[in-house]
C-alpha positions in Angstrom: -22.8 26.2 50.6 -21.5 24.0 53.3 -19.7 20.9 51.9 -21.9 18.6 54.1 -25.1 20.1 52.9 -23.8 19.8 49.4 -23.2 16.1 50.0 -26.8 15.8 51.3 -28.0 17.6 48.1 -26.1 15.1 46.0 -27.9 12.3 47.9 -31.2 14.0 47.1 -30.3 14.2 43.4 -29.4 10.5 43.4 -32.8 9.6 44.9 -34.5 11.6 42.1 -32.3 9.8 39.4 -33.5 6.5 40.9 -37.2 7.6 40.6 -37.5 8.5 44.3 -38.2 11.5 46.4 -35.3 14.0 46.3 -34.4 14.2 50.0 -30.8 13.5 51.2 -29.0 13.3 54.4 -25.5 13.0 55.9 -24.2 12.3 59.4 -21.0 14.1 60.3 -18.6 13.9 63.2 -15.3 15.8 63.6 -15.5 17.1 60.0 -15.9 13.6 58.5 -19.0 12.0 56.9 -19.9 8.9 58.8 -22.9 8.0 56.7 -25.0 9.2 53.9 -28.4 8.3 52.5 -31.4 9.3 50.6 -35.1 8.7 50.6 -35.7 5.2 49.2 -39.4 4.8 49.9 -40.3 4.4 46.2 -37.1 2.4 45.2 -37.4 -0.2 48.0 -41.2 0.0 48.6 -40.4 0.7 52.2 -42.5 3.4 53.9 -39.8 4.1 56.6 -36.7 4.4 54.4 -36.6 8.2 54.7 -33.3 9.9 53.9 -32.3 10.3 57.6 -33.1 6.7 58.4 -31.1 5.5 55.3 -28.2 7.7 56.4 -28.2 6.3 60.0 -28.4 2.8 58.7 -25.5 3.4 56.4 -23.4 4.9 59.2 -23.9 1.7 61.1 -23.3 1.2 64.7 -21.1 4.1 65.8 -21.5 3.7 69.5 -22.0 7.2 70.8 -23.7 9.9 68.7 -22.2 12.6 70.9 -20.7 15.3 68.7 -22.5 14.3 65.6 -24.5 16.6 63.3 -27.2 15.4 61.0 -27.7 17.3 57.8 -30.9 16.9 55.8 -32.1 18.7 52.7 -35.5 18.9 54.3 -36.6 19.5 57.8 -36.9 16.0 59.4 -40.4 14.6 59.9 -41.5 13.1 63.2 -40.2 9.7 62.3 -36.7 11.0 61.6 -36.9 13.5 64.5 -37.7 10.6 66.8 -34.5 8.8 65.6 -32.5 12.0 66.2 -33.8 12.2 69.8 -33.6 8.5 70.4 -29.8 8.4 69.5 -29.0 11.7 71.2 -28.0 13.6 68.1 -27.8 17.2 69.4 -27.6 19.2 66.2 -29.6 19.0 63.0 -29.0 21.3 60.0 -31.9 21.3 57.5 -31.7 22.7 54.0 -35.2 24.1 54.2 -38.6 23.9 55.9 -40.8 25.9 53.6 -42.1 23.0 51.6 -42.5 20.8 54.7 -42.3 22.2 58.2 -41.3 18.9 59.8 -40.7 18.4 63.5 -38.4 21.3 64.4 -40.2 22.1 67.7 -40.3 18.5 68.7 -36.5 18.2 68.3 -35.9 21.5 70.1 -38.1 20.4 73.0 -35.7 17.5 73.4 -32.6 19.7 73.5 -31.6 19.4 69.8 -30.2 22.6 68.2 -32.0 22.9 64.8 -30.7 25.2 62.1 -32.7 25.9 59.0 -30.6 27.2 56.1 -33.6 28.3 54.1 -31.6 27.1 51.0 -33.1 28.2 47.6 -31.6 25.1 46.0 -33.3 22.8 48.4 -36.6 24.6 48.2 -36.5 24.6 44.4 -35.7 20.9 44.3 -38.7 20.0 46.5 -41.1 22.5 44.9 -40.4 21.1 41.5 -40.9 17.6 42.8 -44.1 18.3 44.6 -45.5 20.1 41.5 -44.7 17.1 39.3 -45.6 14.4 41.8 -48.4 15.6 44.2 -49.8 12.2 44.8 -46.5 10.6 45.7 -45.6 13.6 47.9 -48.9 13.4 49.8 -48.3 9.7 50.3 -44.8 10.5 51.7 -46.0 13.0 54.2 -49.0 10.9 55.2 -51.5 13.4 53.7 -53.4 11.0 51.4 
C-alpha cells in the first residue's frame, strides 16, 4: 500500500473514531504531504466538510497546485471534484469507487488523471460503515 494512501486511510479511521464518516484525504507534492483531512460533516455539522475539502483547507494557500496529487479513500464526489478542477490538481488517486462511483468522468473530462486503486481495505471500511449507518450515508451522498 502506498504510504500516501495509508495516510488517507488513517485520516478516515480518525473520522470514524470521532463519530464521523470514514473518508480521508491527503494532498501530496514532491513526495511530501502538504495537507491532510477527513470528513467532518457530522463532527462540525457542516455539509461541505468532505475529506478532500478539509484536506485542501488544512494545506492552506500553497500558490500553485501544479504537480500536486490528491489522494482520497473514496472516489471524490462532484463537490470535491469541482475543487480539484478549480485548483488545477491534475492527478487524483482514489482508494475505491465501488461503494460510491463519484465524479471520475467529470474530472477526466477536465484533464485530470484519475487512478482507482480498488483497495479492499477502503471498500471494507466503507461497506461496513454504510451497513451500520445507512441513513447517515444517504444524507452524505444527497440520496435522502
